[in-house]
C-alpha beads as a LAMMPS data file, in Angstrom:
LAMMPS data file: protein, C-alpha beads

445 atoms
444 bonds

1 atom types
1 bond types

-500.0 500.0 xlo xhi
-500.0 500.0 ylo yhi
-500.0 500.0 zlo zhi

Masses

1 110.0

Atoms # bond

1 1 1 237.167 172.414 -429.172
2 1 1 236.929 175.317 -431.107
3 1 1 237.745 177.747 -428.510
4 1 1 240.850 176.455 -428.076
5 1 1 241.355 176.409 -430.924
6 1 1 240.694 180.109 -431.302
7 1 1 242.825 180.844 -428.737
8 1 1 246.024 178.795 -429.959
9 1 1 245.270 180.819 -433.719
10 1 1 245.192 183.628 -431.350
11 1 1 248.778 183.115 -429.515
12 1 1 249.937 182.213 -433.259
13 1 1 248.922 185.148 -435.042
14 1 1 250.513 187.372 -432.002
15 1 1 253.793 185.405 -432.491
16 1 1 253.890 186.017 -435.973
17 1 1 253.202 189.789 -435.668
18 1 1 256.332 189.564 -433.210
19 1 1 258.116 187.755 -435.617
20 1 1 257.616 190.013 -438.538
21 1 1 258.111 193.328 -436.828
22 1 1 261.237 192.510 -435.079
23 1 1 263.524 193.696 -437.317
24 1 1 261.767 197.085 -437.223
25 1 1 262.215 197.989 -434.002
26 1 1 264.442 200.557 -432.373
27 1 1 267.819 199.167 -431.935
28 1 1 271.383 198.316 -433.750
29 1 1 270.456 197.263 -437.372
30 1 1 272.505 194.537 -438.770
31 1 1 274.411 195.034 -441.916
32 1 1 275.263 198.106 -441.759
33 1 1 278.755 197.324 -442.874
34 1 1 277.101 196.285 -446.121
35 1 1 275.019 199.918 -446.381
36 1 1 278.454 201.498 -445.972
37 1 1 280.014 199.256 -448.811
38 1 1 277.116 200.255 -451.229
39 1 1 277.227 203.818 -450.528
40 1 1 281.367 203.774 -451.311
41 1 1 280.579 201.854 -454.795
42 1 1 277.975 204.353 -455.352
43 1 1 280.092 207.831 -454.860
44 1 1 283.102 205.937 -457.028
45 1 1 280.021 205.476 -460.100
46 1 1 278.904 209.221 -459.183
47 1 1 282.176 210.384 -459.927
48 1 1 282.570 208.252 -463.033
49 1 1 279.521 209.248 -464.230
50 1 1 280.654 213.357 -463.507
51 1 1 283.482 212.407 -465.773
52 1 1 281.463 210.955 -468.421
53 1 1 279.225 214.155 -468.356
54 1 1 282.094 216.553 -468.308
55 1 1 284.123 214.801 -471.406
56 1 1 281.106 213.046 -472.970
57 1 1 281.016 209.511 -474.089
58 1 1 283.979 209.705 -475.364
59 1 1 285.124 208.283 -471.776
60 1 1 283.445 205.284 -472.756
61 1 1 284.330 202.272 -475.397
62 1 1 281.393 202.887 -477.431
63 1 1 281.962 204.092 -480.457
64 1 1 280.020 203.582 -484.141
65 1 1 279.883 200.111 -484.524
66 1 1 279.407 199.692 -480.874
67 1 1 277.009 202.166 -479.915
68 1 1 274.958 199.993 -477.426
69 1 1 277.415 198.914 -475.256
70 1 1 277.448 197.764 -471.100
71 1 1 274.875 200.108 -470.534
72 1 1 272.591 198.362 -472.668
73 1 1 273.120 194.978 -471.353
74 1 1 272.894 196.069 -467.757
75 1 1 269.118 198.010 -468.708
76 1 1 267.836 194.452 -470.047
77 1 1 268.927 192.670 -467.135
78 1 1 266.980 195.302 -464.677
79 1 1 264.299 194.486 -466.899
80 1 1 264.219 190.728 -466.681
81 1 1 264.815 191.032 -462.772
82 1 1 262.219 193.590 -462.225
83 1 1 259.266 191.641 -464.687
84 1 1 259.204 188.373 -462.395
85 1 1 258.334 190.797 -459.110
86 1 1 255.434 192.023 -459.758
87 1 1 254.040 189.076 -462.190
88 1 1 255.003 186.059 -459.896
89 1 1 253.119 187.479 -456.901
90 1 1 250.264 188.502 -459.117
91 1 1 249.716 185.021 -460.747
92 1 1 250.706 183.223 -457.525
93 1 1 247.672 185.471 -455.734
94 1 1 245.122 184.993 -458.567
95 1 1 245.915 181.262 -458.719
96 1 1 245.548 181.284 -454.663
97 1 1 248.900 179.376 -454.503
98 1 1 249.351 179.243 -450.402
99 1 1 253.293 178.735 -450.089
100 1 1 253.931 181.915 -452.044
101 1 1 252.292 184.176 -449.367
102 1 1 256.001 184.732 -447.697
103 1 1 257.455 185.819 -451.074
104 1 1 255.342 188.382 -452.998
105 1 1 256.022 191.489 -450.774
106 1 1 260.218 190.333 -451.519
107 1 1 259.105 190.397 -455.376
108 1 1 257.349 193.341 -455.100
109 1 1 260.342 194.874 -453.474
110 1 1 262.600 193.631 -455.958
111 1 1 260.448 194.530 -459.054
112 1 1 260.836 198.507 -458.331
113 1 1 264.050 198.466 -457.145
114 1 1 265.308 197.064 -460.236
115 1 1 262.649 199.013 -462.532
116 1 1 264.119 202.340 -460.968
117 1 1 267.399 201.652 -461.400
118 1 1 266.229 200.292 -465.286
119 1 1 265.353 203.682 -466.020
120 1 1 268.458 205.148 -464.292
121 1 1 270.972 203.306 -466.414
122 1 1 269.058 203.933 -469.911
123 1 1 269.040 207.493 -468.908
124 1 1 272.926 207.625 -468.447
125 1 1 273.157 205.720 -471.995
126 1 1 271.716 208.753 -473.245
127 1 1 274.915 210.909 -472.516
128 1 1 273.005 213.969 -472.671
129 1 1 270.298 213.395 -469.995
130 1 1 268.770 216.874 -470.219
131 1 1 267.786 215.586 -473.705
132 1 1 265.482 212.792 -472.009
133 1 1 262.524 215.981 -472.221
134 1 1 262.543 215.348 -476.158
135 1 1 261.905 211.889 -475.752
136 1 1 258.389 213.242 -473.836
137 1 1 257.871 215.991 -476.015
138 1 1 258.875 215.184 -479.882
139 1 1 258.733 211.185 -479.321
140 1 1 256.720 209.044 -482.126
141 1 1 254.605 206.139 -481.985
142 1 1 256.153 204.172 -484.717
143 1 1 259.759 204.331 -482.294
144 1 1 259.788 201.235 -479.959
145 1 1 261.725 203.536 -477.530
146 1 1 258.615 205.093 -476.878
147 1 1 256.821 201.833 -476.559
148 1 1 259.523 201.382 -473.667
149 1 1 258.870 204.362 -472.206
150 1 1 255.318 203.781 -472.090
151 1 1 255.300 200.780 -470.623
152 1 1 258.336 200.882 -468.032
153 1 1 256.142 204.113 -466.467
154 1 1 253.031 201.964 -466.349
155 1 1 254.536 199.199 -464.914
156 1 1 256.485 201.253 -461.829
157 1 1 253.449 202.490 -461.523
158 1 1 251.071 199.659 -460.890
159 1 1 254.058 198.006 -458.900
160 1 1 254.100 200.532 -457.096
161 1 1 250.330 200.889 -456.276
162 1 1 250.534 196.891 -455.717
163 1 1 252.983 197.254 -453.144
164 1 1 251.574 199.809 -451.336
165 1 1 247.865 198.434 -451.243
166 1 1 248.976 195.338 -449.936
167 1 1 250.638 197.106 -447.344
168 1 1 248.059 198.833 -445.753
169 1 1 246.581 196.737 -443.184
170 1 1 250.296 195.475 -442.145
171 1 1 251.548 199.789 -442.031
172 1 1 248.186 200.106 -439.821
173 1 1 249.954 197.372 -437.406
174 1 1 252.981 199.099 -437.264
175 1 1 251.068 202.335 -436.592
176 1 1 249.828 200.164 -433.193
177 1 1 252.435 197.900 -432.316
178 1 1 255.936 199.839 -433.204
179 1 1 255.446 202.790 -430.237
180 1 1 259.352 203.007 -429.692
181 1 1 260.456 203.442 -433.276
182 1 1 261.971 206.851 -434.549
183 1 1 259.440 209.633 -434.992
184 1 1 259.651 209.992 -438.660
185 1 1 258.915 206.177 -438.579
186 1 1 255.735 206.499 -436.415
187 1 1 254.951 209.533 -439.020
188 1 1 255.576 207.259 -442.159
189 1 1 253.531 204.174 -440.353
190 1 1 250.364 206.954 -439.783
191 1 1 250.265 208.437 -443.066
192 1 1 250.537 205.329 -444.938
193 1 1 248.057 203.346 -443.163
194 1 1 245.673 206.279 -444.097
195 1 1 243.324 205.742 -440.991
196 1 1 243.320 201.695 -441.997
197 1 1 241.066 199.942 -439.339
198 1 1 240.823 196.389 -440.717
199 1 1 237.030 196.794 -440.988
200 1 1 235.495 193.769 -443.964
201 1 1 234.302 197.037 -445.959
202 1 1 237.739 198.136 -445.945
203 1 1 238.861 194.468 -446.587
204 1 1 236.636 194.113 -449.364
205 1 1 237.667 197.322 -451.327
206 1 1 241.360 196.738 -450.740
207 1 1 240.568 192.957 -452.322
208 1 1 238.619 194.514 -455.344
209 1 1 241.645 196.840 -456.128
210 1 1 244.434 194.400 -455.543
211 1 1 242.804 191.895 -457.745
212 1 1 242.139 194.691 -460.359
213 1 1 245.338 195.428 -460.544
214 1 1 246.952 192.049 -460.494
215 1 1 244.905 190.925 -463.426
216 1 1 246.128 194.350 -465.664
217 1 1 250.000 193.755 -464.542
218 1 1 249.945 190.626 -465.825
219 1 1 250.151 191.948 -469.977
220 1 1 252.009 194.194 -468.757
221 1 1 254.506 192.786 -467.148
222 1 1 254.868 190.485 -470.292
223 1 1 254.889 193.564 -472.350
224 1 1 257.859 195.226 -470.523
225 1 1 260.136 192.765 -471.717
226 1 1 258.656 192.219 -475.356
227 1 1 258.709 195.642 -476.072
228 1 1 262.686 195.958 -474.850
229 1 1 263.409 192.374 -477.119
230 1 1 261.443 194.718 -480.227
231 1 1 263.998 197.617 -479.427
232 1 1 266.568 194.433 -480.987
233 1 1 264.185 192.276 -483.230
234 1 1 263.196 195.573 -485.481
235 1 1 266.551 196.527 -485.579
236 1 1 268.863 195.016 -488.689
237 1 1 271.360 193.019 -487.115
238 1 1 272.733 190.011 -487.020
239 1 1 271.355 187.648 -483.946
240 1 1 268.617 190.191 -483.366
241 1 1 266.589 189.663 -486.742
242 1 1 264.198 186.891 -485.185
243 1 1 260.273 186.756 -484.532
244 1 1 261.732 184.627 -481.391
245 1 1 263.361 187.336 -479.772
246 1 1 259.933 188.206 -477.799
247 1 1 259.140 184.554 -475.868
248 1 1 263.189 184.468 -475.668
249 1 1 263.419 188.007 -473.822
250 1 1 260.623 186.671 -471.241
251 1 1 261.223 183.144 -470.494
252 1 1 265.193 184.294 -469.643
253 1 1 263.059 187.092 -468.001
254 1 1 261.211 184.727 -465.518
255 1 1 264.162 182.315 -465.229
256 1 1 266.568 185.048 -463.927
257 1 1 263.599 186.798 -461.666
258 1 1 262.803 183.457 -459.834
259 1 1 266.897 182.978 -459.260
260 1 1 267.261 186.715 -457.501
261 1 1 264.065 186.278 -455.540
262 1 1 265.938 182.453 -453.979
263 1 1 269.044 184.800 -453.461
264 1 1 266.664 187.136 -451.783
265 1 1 265.300 184.594 -449.797
266 1 1 268.464 183.076 -448.372
267 1 1 269.832 186.228 -446.947
268 1 1 266.484 187.445 -445.483
269 1 1 266.007 184.431 -443.787
270 1 1 269.394 184.427 -442.362
271 1 1 269.970 187.937 -441.191
272 1 1 266.130 188.605 -439.797
273 1 1 265.786 185.117 -438.251
274 1 1 263.023 184.245 -440.347
275 1 1 263.631 180.326 -441.198
276 1 1 260.462 179.216 -439.911
277 1 1 259.009 181.578 -442.559
278 1 1 261.136 180.965 -445.325
279 1 1 261.183 177.507 -444.594
280 1 1 263.165 174.226 -446.608
281 1 1 259.827 173.271 -448.136
282 1 1 259.918 176.967 -449.804
283 1 1 263.242 176.673 -451.383
284 1 1 262.165 173.170 -452.638
285 1 1 258.950 175.095 -454.317
286 1 1 261.132 177.816 -456.032
287 1 1 264.297 174.893 -456.663
288 1 1 261.179 173.375 -459.254
289 1 1 259.969 176.551 -460.125
290 1 1 263.449 177.269 -461.394
291 1 1 264.140 174.033 -463.187
292 1 1 260.610 174.554 -465.134
293 1 1 261.811 178.032 -465.978
294 1 1 265.527 176.310 -467.315
295 1 1 263.772 173.640 -469.456
296 1 1 261.994 176.712 -471.072
297 1 1 264.489 178.694 -471.383
298 1 1 266.925 176.329 -472.877
299 1 1 264.171 175.080 -475.305
300 1 1 264.330 179.166 -476.327
301 1 1 267.916 178.806 -476.107
302 1 1 268.134 175.966 -479.264
303 1 1 265.677 177.841 -481.038
304 1 1 267.442 180.701 -481.159
305 1 1 270.343 179.343 -482.467
306 1 1 269.866 176.194 -483.784
307 1 1 268.161 178.086 -487.315
308 1 1 271.098 180.124 -487.852
309 1 1 273.700 177.663 -487.240
310 1 1 272.194 175.345 -489.332
311 1 1 272.174 177.651 -492.569
312 1 1 275.180 179.747 -491.921
313 1 1 274.663 182.560 -494.004
314 1 1 276.792 185.709 -494.628
315 1 1 277.142 187.784 -491.622
316 1 1 275.075 185.890 -489.528
317 1 1 277.320 182.887 -489.534
318 1 1 279.822 184.605 -488.665
319 1 1 278.370 185.764 -485.477
320 1 1 277.444 182.651 -485.040
321 1 1 281.217 181.331 -485.518
322 1 1 282.367 184.320 -482.930
323 1 1 280.232 183.270 -480.420
324 1 1 280.898 179.175 -480.924
325 1 1 284.260 179.101 -481.591
326 1 1 285.458 182.831 -481.485
327 1 1 286.853 185.228 -478.997
328 1 1 283.579 185.547 -477.459
329 1 1 283.178 181.150 -477.093
330 1 1 284.513 180.835 -473.525
331 1 1 282.246 183.472 -472.066
332 1 1 278.990 181.831 -474.093
333 1 1 279.872 178.077 -473.361
334 1 1 280.236 179.449 -469.785
335 1 1 276.403 180.650 -469.597
336 1 1 275.041 177.459 -471.406
337 1 1 277.049 175.279 -468.737
338 1 1 277.329 176.843 -465.771
339 1 1 274.163 179.445 -466.015
340 1 1 271.674 177.099 -467.603
341 1 1 272.574 173.280 -467.597
342 1 1 273.989 173.099 -464.403
343 1 1 271.212 174.693 -462.629
344 1 1 269.030 171.856 -463.862
345 1 1 271.400 169.294 -463.403
346 1 1 271.495 170.168 -459.701
347 1 1 268.029 171.063 -458.734
348 1 1 266.086 168.168 -459.992
349 1 1 267.753 166.540 -457.006
350 1 1 265.962 167.302 -453.641
351 1 1 269.548 167.608 -451.973
352 1 1 270.370 170.641 -454.397
353 1 1 266.765 172.645 -453.642
354 1 1 268.398 173.083 -449.826
355 1 1 268.922 176.716 -448.976
356 1 1 272.870 176.566 -449.841
357 1 1 272.914 175.029 -452.911
358 1 1 269.978 176.540 -454.179
359 1 1 271.697 179.898 -453.420
360 1 1 274.896 179.221 -455.235
361 1 1 273.066 178.129 -458.128
362 1 1 270.984 181.115 -458.190
363 1 1 274.033 183.306 -457.953
364 1 1 275.648 181.382 -461.222
365 1 1 272.075 181.575 -463.014
366 1 1 272.294 185.445 -462.155
367 1 1 275.622 185.588 -462.945
368 1 1 275.381 183.629 -466.654
369 1 1 271.795 185.773 -467.045
370 1 1 273.806 189.352 -467.200
371 1 1 276.478 187.880 -468.869
372 1 1 273.920 186.193 -471.649
373 1 1 272.271 190.055 -472.145
374 1 1 276.684 191.114 -472.533
375 1 1 276.511 188.372 -475.621
376 1 1 273.082 189.340 -476.719
377 1 1 274.258 193.117 -477.051
378 1 1 277.777 193.599 -478.125
379 1 1 278.775 190.466 -480.475
380 1 1 275.925 191.689 -482.777
381 1 1 276.820 195.121 -483.147
382 1 1 280.720 194.159 -483.796
383 1 1 279.286 191.743 -487.254
384 1 1 277.437 195.114 -489.086
385 1 1 275.685 194.238 -492.646
386 1 1 277.199 197.287 -493.772
387 1 1 280.813 197.617 -492.043
388 1 1 283.326 200.530 -492.196
389 1 1 286.506 200.885 -493.585
390 1 1 289.855 203.155 -492.677
391 1 1 288.756 203.465 -489.001
392 1 1 291.253 203.376 -485.424
393 1 1 291.461 199.835 -484.115
394 1 1 289.030 201.335 -481.128
395 1 1 285.670 201.256 -483.897
396 1 1 286.122 197.295 -484.381
397 1 1 286.500 196.277 -480.465
398 1 1 284.512 196.694 -477.303
399 1 1 286.279 196.596 -474.152
400 1 1 284.501 198.842 -471.387
401 1 1 286.210 201.483 -469.700
402 1 1 286.817 201.893 -465.807
403 1 1 283.796 204.480 -466.012
404 1 1 281.470 202.386 -467.390
405 1 1 282.605 199.427 -464.907
406 1 1 282.303 201.907 -462.172
407 1 1 278.783 203.408 -463.321
408 1 1 277.553 199.738 -463.838
409 1 1 278.533 198.381 -460.382
410 1 1 277.114 201.487 -458.924
411 1 1 273.793 201.128 -460.486
412 1 1 273.929 197.664 -459.085
413 1 1 274.831 198.962 -455.838
414 1 1 271.475 201.534 -456.121
415 1 1 269.319 198.317 -456.539
416 1 1 270.540 196.675 -453.791
417 1 1 270.334 200.014 -451.786
418 1 1 267.109 200.505 -452.722
419 1 1 266.035 197.167 -451.829
420 1 1 267.614 197.231 -448.164
421 1 1 266.075 200.560 -447.365
422 1 1 262.686 199.107 -448.097
423 1 1 263.159 195.608 -446.370
424 1 1 263.972 197.575 -442.870
425 1 1 261.495 199.730 -443.391
426 1 1 258.480 197.884 -444.042
427 1 1 257.401 194.023 -443.071
428 1 1 259.022 191.846 -445.712
429 1 1 256.378 189.223 -445.166
430 1 1 252.682 190.150 -445.558
431 1 1 251.453 189.633 -441.788
432 1 1 247.968 190.529 -442.303
433 1 1 248.258 187.442 -444.983
434 1 1 250.011 185.227 -442.679
435 1 1 247.477 185.450 -440.281
436 1 1 244.841 185.018 -442.762
437 1 1 246.276 181.959 -443.947
438 1 1 246.434 180.991 -440.294
439 1 1 242.653 181.649 -439.669
440 1 1 241.970 179.770 -442.627
441 1 1 243.677 176.420 -440.776
442 1 1 240.990 176.797 -437.835
443 1 1 239.569 173.424 -437.141
444 1 1 235.862 173.380 -437.864
445 1 1 233.487 171.870 -435.054

Bonds

1 1 1 2
2 1 2 3
3 1 3 4
4 1 4 5
5 1 5 6
6 1 6 7
7 1 7 8
8 1 8 9
9 1 9 10
10 1 10 11
11 1 11 12
12 1 12 13
13 1 13 14
14 1 14 15
15 1 15 16
16 1 16 17
17 1 17 18
18 1 18 19
19 1 19 20
20 1 20 21
21 1 21 22
22 1 22 23
23 1 23 24
24 1 24 25
25 1 25 26
26 1 26 27
27 1 27 28
28 1 28 29
29 1 29 30
30 1 30 31
31 1 31 32
32 1 32 33
33 1 33 34
34 1 34 35
35 1 35 36
36 1 36 37
37 1 37 38
38 1 38 39
39 1 39 40
40 1 40 41
41 1 41 42
42 1 42 43
43 1 43 44
44 1 44 45
45 1 45 46
46 1 46 47
47 1 47 48
48 1 48 49
49 1 49 50
50 1 50 51
51 1 51 52
52 1 52 53
53 1 53 54
54 1 54 55
55 1 55 56
56 1 56 57
57 1 57 58
58 1 58 59
59 1 59 60
60 1 60 61
61 1 61 62
62 1 62 63
63 1 63 64
64 1 64 65
65 1 65 66
66 1 66 67
67 1 67 68
68 1 68 69
69 1 69 70
70 1 70 71
71 1 71 72
72 1 72 73
73 1 73 74
74 1 74 75
75 1 75 76
76 1 76 77
77 1 77 78
78 1 78 79
79 1 79 80
80 1 80 81
81 1 81 82
82 1 82 83
83 1 83 84
84 1 84 85
85 1 85 86
86 1 86 87
87 1 87 88
88 1 88 89
89 1 89 90
90 1 90 91
91 1 91 92
92 1 92 93
93 1 93 94
94 1 94 95
95 1 95 96
96 1 96 97
97 1 97 98
98 1 98 99
99 1 99 100
100 1 100 101
101 1 101 102
102 1 102 103
103 1 103 104
104 1 104 105
105 1 105 106
106 1 106 107
107 1 107 108
108 1 108 109
109 1 109 110
110 1 110 111
111 1 111 112
112 1 112 113
113 1 113 114
114 1 114 115
115 1 115 116
116 1 116 117
117 1 117 118
118 1 118 119
119 1 119 120
120 1 120 121
121 1 121 122
122 1 122 123
123 1 123 124
124 1 124 125
125 1 125 126
126 1 126 127
127 1 127 128
128 1 128 129
129 1 129 130
130 1 130 131
131 1 131 132
132 1 132 133
133 1 133 134
134 1 134 135
135 1 135 136
136 1 136 137
137 1 137 138
138 1 138 139
139 1 139 140
140 1 140 141
141 1 141 142
142 1 142 143
143 1 143 144
144 1 144 145
145 1 145 146
146 1 146 147
147 1 147 148
148 1 148 149
149 1 149 150
150 1 150 151
151 1 151 152
152 1 152 153
153 1 153 154
154 1 154 155
155 1 155 156
156 1 156 157
157 1 157 158
158 1 158 159
159 1 159 160
160 1 160 161
161 1 161 162
162 1 162 163
163 1 163 164
164 1 164 165
165 1 165 166
166 1 166 167
167 1 167 168
168 1 168 169
169 1 169 170
170 1 170 171
171 1 171 172
172 1 172 173
173 1 173 174
174 1 174 175
175 1 175 176
176 1 176 177
177 1 177 178
178 1 178 179
179 1 179 180
180 1 180 181
181 1 181 182
182 1 182 183
183 1 183 184
184 1 184 185
185 1 185 186
186 1 186 187
187 1 187 188
188 1 188 189
189 1 189 190
190 1 190 191
191 1 191 192
192 1 192 193
193 1 193 194
194 1 194 195
195 1 195 196
196 1 196 197
197 1 197 198
198 1 198 199
199 1 199 200
200 1 200 201
201 1 201 202
202 1 202 203
203 1 203 204
204 1 204 205
205 1 205 206
206 1 206 207
207 1 207 208
208 1 208 209
209 1 209 210
210 1 210 211
211 1 211 212
212 1 212 213
213 1 213 214
214 1 214 215
215 1 215 216
216 1 216 217
217 1 217 218
218 1 218 219
219 1 219 220
220 1 220 221
221 1 221 222
222 1 222 223
223 1 223 224
224 1 224 225
225 1 225 226
226 1 226 227
227 1 227 228
228 1 228 229
229 1 229 230
230 1 230 231
231 1 231 232
232 1 232 233
233 1 233 234
234 1 234 235
235 1 235 236
236 1 236 237
237 1 237 238
238 1 238 239
239 1 239 240
240 1 240 241
241 1 241 242
242 1 242 243
243 1 243 244
244 1 244 245
245 1 245 246
246 1 246 247
247 1 247 248
248 1 248 249
249 1 249 250
250 1 250 251
251 1 251 252
252 1 252 253
253 1 253 254
254 1 254 255
255 1 255 256
256 1 256 257
257 1 257 258
258 1 258 259
259 1 259 260
260 1 260 261
261 1 261 262
262 1 262 263
263 1 263 264
264 1 264 265
265 1 265 266
266 1 266 267
267 1 267 268
268 1 268 269
269 1 269 270
270 1 270 271
271 1 271 272
272 1 272 273
273 1 273 274
274 1 274 275
275 1 275 276
276 1 276 277
277 1 277 278
278 1 278 279
279 1 279 280
280 1 280 281
281 1 281 282
282 1 282 283
283 1 283 284
284 1 284 285
285 1 285 286
286 1 286 287
287 1 287 288
288 1 288 289
289 1 289 290
290 1 290 291
291 1 291 292
292 1 292 293
293 1 293 294
294 1 294 295
295 1 295 296
296 1 296 297
297 1 297 298
298 1 298 299
299 1 299 300
300 1 300 301
301 1 301 302
302 1 302 303
303 1 303 304
304 1 304 305
305 1 305 306
306 1 306 307
307 1 307 308
308 1 308 309
309 1 309 310
310 1 310 311
311 1 311 312
312 1 312 313
313 1 313 314
314 1 314 315
315 1 315 316
316 1 316 317
317 1 317 318
318 1 318 319
319 1 319 320
320 1 320 321
321 1 321 322
322 1 322 323
323 1 323 324
324 1 324 325
325 1 325 326
326 1 326 327
327 1 327 328
328 1 328 329
329 1 329 330
330 1 330 331
331 1 331 332
332 1 332 333
333 1 333 334
334 1 334 335
335 1 335 336
336 1 336 337
337 1 337 338
338 1 338 339
339 1 339 340
340 1 340 341
341 1 341 342
342 1 342 343
343 1 343 344
344 1 344 345
345 1 345 346
346 1 346 347
347 1 347 348
348 1 348 349
349 1 349 350
350 1 350 351
351 1 351 352
352 1 352 353
353 1 353 354
354 1 354 355
355 1 355 356
356 1 356 357
357 1 357 358
358 1 358 359
359 1 359 360
360 1 360 361
361 1 361 362
362 1 362 363
363 1 363 364
364 1 364 365
365 1 365 366
366 1 366 367
367 1 367 368
368 1 368 369
369 1 369 370
370 1 370 371
371 1 371 372
372 1 372 373
373 1 373 374
374 1 374 375
375 1 375 376
376 1 376 377
377 1 377 378
378 1 378 379
379 1 379 380
380 1 380 381
381 1 381 382
382 1 382 383
383 1 383 384
384 1 384 385
385 1 385 386
386 1 386 387
387 1 387 388
388 1 388 389
389 1 389 390
390 1 390 391
391 1 391 392
392 1 392 393
393 1 393 394
394 1 394 395
395 1 395 396
396 1 396 397
397 1 397 398
398 1 398 399
399 1 399 400
400 1 400 401
401 1 401 402
402 1 402 403
403 1 403 404
404 1 404 405
405 1 405 406
406 1 406 407
407 1 407 408
408 1 408 409
409 1 409 410
410 1 410 411
411 1 411 412
412 1 412 413
413 1 413 414
414 1 414 415
415 1 415 416
416 1 416 417
417 1 417 418
418 1 418 419
419 1 419 420
420 1 420 421
421 1 421 422
422 1 422 423
423 1 423 424
424 1 424 425
425 1 425 426
426 1 426 427
427 1 427 428
428 1 428 429
429 1 429 430
430 1 430 431
431 1 431 432
432 1 432 433
433 1 433 434
434 1 434 435
435 1 435 436
436 1 436 437
437 1 437 438
438 1 438 439
439 1 439 440
440 1 440 441
441 1 441 442
442 1 442 443
443 1 443 444
444 1 444 445
C-alpha cells in the first residue's frame, strides 16, 4: 500500500514539474502582442517625460493649489497593490494555510513590480530627478518623506529577498530540467540556484531565513502604507486632517491587493493552462477573502466621511459637498457603488465567485481603487484653508494634461512589463512547495 502511494506520489510530482515548467521551455511565447503594446505605451510615456524634463512641470496641470496631481494618486495606488504581495504570502505562510501555496509567488512578483513603479513615479513627480540625491544627503528625520524613503527601500529589499529565497529550489529544478533553453537562461538558473542540492540542511537553513523575513515583512508592509497616509494626515488639508487615514489606507490597500491577485490568477490560469492549480475552489477562497476586506474598507469609508458630514464645518463642509453633490460627485458615487458595494453583493453568492465574474468584479475594484486615490488627492488640494486671490483660472481647476496621462499609463505598462518578464522567466507557482504539499498527503500505514 505504501509502495503504491510512493509510486503515485512520484508520478504526480513529475507531473507538477512538467506542468509548471512548460511555459519556460523554448518555443514561441504566447502574448507577444501584449509585450509590443506595453512597449508602445512606454515609448509614448518616455516622450512625454522628455517634454516634462525639457520644459519643466509647467507641461502638467499642477499649480500652487494642486501641487500633487495624478502622479501622487498613482504613487499611492502602486504602494497599495504592493502591500498585499509580501504581506499576503507571509501571513498565509506563517499561518500554514494550504490553499494559498499557488498564490504566494504571484503575489510576491506583483509586489516587486508595483513598488518599483511607485519609486519611479515619485521621482517623476519631483520634476528635477537629479535632486533626488539631496533627499538622501540632506534628509531630516522630522519629515515623513524620509520615513517613506526608508520604509519603501526596506520593503523592496525584503520583498526581493523573499521572492529570491523561495525561488532557489525551483531555480535548481530549472537548472537540471530545462536543458533546451537559451544559454543566458541556463546561466541565470545555474547562478541563481547557488549550488542548491536540496539537502535537509539546506532546507532547514532556507526555512529559518524565510520564516524570519516573513515575520519582519508584516510590520514593514503595514508601515509602508501607514507612513504614506502620514504624508497626507500631517498636512493641514480638508479631508486629510484625520487620525483615521492610517488604518483607512491599509484596509483599502488590502482590498486592492487581493483584487489584483485575482486578476493575475485569471490571466495566468488561462494563458499557461494552469486550471488544475489555479482552480475554481481557489477563486472561491479569494472571493470570500475579498468580501471580508471589502466590508472592512466599507467600515473605514463610513468612518472617514461620517464625522465631517455630520459637522459640515467650514472648508471641511465645502469639501464634503463637492464630493457628495458637486463636480466630483459622479466619480465619488461610482467608486462607492461599483468599486465597493457591488463587489460585496456579487461575491457573497457562489456564482459570483466563479473565475469570470470575479475577474469583472476585481477589475471594478481596481478601477475604483485608483479613482478613490485620485479623489483623496485632488479635491482636498482644491479646497485650501488659505485660498489665494487674483490668480489664473488654471490654478483653480485641475485637469491632467496629455503628458501626465501618458506618463501615468506608461507607469502601468512598466509594472505589467516587469510582472510579465518575471512570469516568463520564473516558475510562477512554487514547484517545490507544491511537491511538498503533495508528499504531505501520502497515506501512512
